[in-house]
C-alpha positions as CSV (number, residue, x, y, z in Angstrom):
1,M,105.1,140.0,-203.2
2,E,106.7,142.1,-200.6
3,K,103.5,143.9,-200.0
4,V,101.6,140.6,-199.4
5,E,104.3,139.5,-197.0
6,E,104.3,142.9,-195.2
7,K,100.5,142.6,-194.9
8,K,100.8,139.1,-193.5
9,I,103.4,140.3,-191.0
10,V,101.3,143.3,-190.0
11,E,98.2,141.1,-189.6
12,E,100.2,138.6,-187.6
13,K,101.5,141.4,-185.3
14,K,98.0,142.7,-184.9
15,E,96.7,139.3,-184.0
16,E,99.6,138.8,-181.5
17,K,98.9,142.2,-180.0
18,K,95.2,141.2,-179.6
19,V,96.2,137.9,-178.0
20,V,98.6,139.7,-175.6
21,E,95.9,142.4,-174.8
22,Q,93.4,139.6,-174.0
23,K,95.9,137.8,-171.7
24,V,96.6,141.1,-169.9
25,E,92.9,141.7,-169.5
26,Q,92.4,138.2,-168.1
27,K,95.2,138.7,-165.6
28,K,93.7,142.0,-164.5
29,I,90.4,140.4,-164.0
30,E,91.9,137.5,-162.0
31,E,93.9,139.8,-159.8
32,K,90.8,141.8,-158.8
33,K,89.0,138.8,-157.3
34,P,88.8,139.2,-153.5
35,V,90.6,136.7,-151.5
36,K,88.4,135.0,-148.9
37,K,90.1,134.7,-145.5
38,E,89.3,131.6,-143.4
39,F,87.5,132.2,-140.2
40,D,89.4,131.0,-137.1
41,P,87.2,131.1,-134.0
42,N,90.3,130.8,-131.8
43,Q,91.5,134.2,-133.0
44,L,88.4,136.0,-131.7
45,S,88.9,139.0,-129.4
46,F,86.3,141.4,-128.0
47,L,89.0,144.0,-127.4
48,P,90.7,146.1,-130.0
49,K,94.3,145.1,-130.6
50,E,95.6,148.1,-128.8
51,V,93.8,147.1,-125.7
52,A,94.4,143.3,-126.0
53,L,98.2,143.7,-125.7
54,P,98.8,146.5,-123.2
55,R,101.5,144.6,-121.2
56,K,104.5,145.8,-123.2
57,E,103.3,149.4,-123.2
58,N,102.6,149.5,-119.5
59,N,105.7,147.8,-118.4
60,K,108.2,149.9,-120.3
61,G,111.2,150.9,-118.1
62,L,110.7,147.9,-115.7
63,D,113.7,145.7,-115.1
64,N,113.3,142.1,-116.3
65,Q,113.0,140.7,-112.8
66,T,110.2,143.0,-111.8
67,R,108.4,142.3,-115.0
68,R,108.8,138.6,-114.5
69,D,107.6,138.7,-110.9
70,I,104.5,140.7,-111.9
71,D,103.7,138.3,-114.7
72,E,104.3,135.1,-112.7
73,L,102.9,136.2,-109.3
74,Y,100.0,138.4,-110.3
75,G,99.2,136.9,-113.8
76,E,95.9,138.1,-115.2
77,E,94.9,139.5,-111.8
78,F,97.3,142.4,-112.4
79,G,94.9,143.8,-115.0
80,D,92.0,143.8,-112.4
81,L,93.9,146.1,-110.0
82,G,93.3,149.8,-110.0
83,T,95.7,152.2,-111.7
84,A,97.1,153.5,-108.4
85,E,97.8,149.9,-107.3
86,K,99.5,149.0,-110.6
87,D,101.7,152.1,-110.5
88,F,102.7,151.4,-106.9
89,I,103.6,147.8,-107.7
90,R,105.5,148.7,-110.8
91,N,107.5,151.4,-109.0
92,N,108.0,149.7,-105.6
93,L,108.0,145.9,-105.9
94,R,111.7,145.7,-106.4
95,D,112.3,148.0,-103.3
96,I,110.0,146.0,-101.2
97,G,111.9,142.9,-102.1
98,R,115.3,144.6,-101.3
99,I,114.0,145.8,-97.9
100,T,112.8,142.3,-97.1
101,Q,116.1,140.8,-98.1
102,K,117.9,143.3,-95.8
103,Y,116.0,141.9,-92.8
104,L,116.1,138.2,-94.0
105,E,118.2,135.9,-91.8
106,Y,118.8,132.3,-92.9
107,P,117.5,130.0,-90.1
108,Q,120.6,128.2,-88.7
109,V,118.9,124.8,-88.4
110,A,117.6,125.1,-92.0
111,A,121.1,125.9,-93.2
112,Y,122.5,123.0,-91.2
113,L,120.0,120.7,-92.7
114,G,120.8,122.0,-96.2
115,Q,117.4,123.4,-96.8
116,D,117.1,126.0,-99.5
117,G,114.5,127.1,-101.9
118,M,112.1,129.9,-102.9
119,N,108.7,130.9,-101.6
120,A,106.3,133.7,-102.3
121,V,104.1,135.7,-100.0
122,E,101.0,137.8,-100.4
123,F,99.7,140.6,-98.2
124,Y,97.9,143.9,-98.4
125,L,99.9,147.0,-97.8
126,H,97.8,149.9,-96.4
127,P,98.4,153.7,-96.8
128,N,99.1,154.0,-93.0
129,G,102.0,151.4,-93.4
130,D,100.2,148.5,-91.9
131,I,99.9,145.0,-93.6
132,S,97.1,142.5,-93.5
133,D,96.2,139.0,-94.7
134,L,99.9,137.9,-94.8
135,K,100.2,134.4,-96.2
136,I,102.4,132.0,-98.2
137,I,101.1,131.6,-101.7
138,I,104.0,129.4,-103.0
139,G,105.7,127.2,-100.5
140,S,109.4,126.3,-100.4
141,E,108.7,122.7,-99.3
142,Y,110.3,123.5,-95.9
143,K,108.1,124.8,-93.1
144,M,111.1,126.4,-91.4
145,L,111.8,128.6,-94.4
146,D,108.2,129.5,-95.0
147,D,107.7,130.5,-91.3
148,N,110.9,132.5,-91.4
149,T,109.6,134.4,-94.5
150,L,106.4,135.3,-92.7
151,K,108.4,136.5,-89.6
152,T,110.7,138.5,-91.8
153,I,107.8,140.3,-93.5
154,Q,106.3,141.2,-90.1
155,I,109.5,142.9,-89.2
156,A,110.4,144.5,-92.5
157,Y,107.1,146.0,-93.5
158,K,107.6,149.1,-91.3
159,D,110.3,150.3,-93.8
160,Y,108.2,149.6,-97.0
161,P,107.1,152.5,-99.1
162,R,103.5,153.5,-98.5
163,P,100.8,153.3,-101.2
164,K,98.0,155.8,-101.6
165,T,95.4,153.0,-101.6
166,K,95.3,149.5,-100.1
167,T,97.5,147.5,-102.4
168,L,98.0,143.7,-102.9
169,I,101.7,142.9,-102.7
170,R,103.2,139.6,-103.8
171,I,106.9,139.0,-103.6
172,R,109.3,136.1,-103.8
173,V,111.8,135.2,-101.1
174,R,114.8,133.1,-102.0
175,Y,116.9,131.0,-99.7
176,Y,120.2,129.9,-101.3
177,L,123.0,128.0,-99.7
178,G,126.2,128.8,-101.5
179,G,129.0,126.4,-101.9
180,N,129.2,123.2,-103.9
């Protein structure tokens, strides 16, 4: 009787083993099926990923304000500039802003009237130190402040660093009345 029971137990174990092996084989087969990814037309890019996101690489070492000014004032146009222009802007935009600030005087009437704000100018800086095409690109809402910014740039540019090629410069000028 013991032999019959042992045979049954051995046969049952063999059957269990076969069932387990079949389940393992089925799982292996299921795992090998390729997963289809959904196509999203909004994720298309004609540039490789290394080229599509160069901003962080190229702007390493820039202070946050310079990075923000480049992003906001130049936007995508920055990518269209030549290498020499980009390098000059990255290395000198902050200094150009500081030099401008040194020459900036708050118009007395504007201060008296409580006018403050921010504007932005654009001009070309030439290798010989000259500037051209000076204009306001973001107004402060006050003509007096905008005119003062243009006048200040026309005085300060002689001290700006000189680029190797004609370079498009865009800077912000802030007018702030302290107090309150």
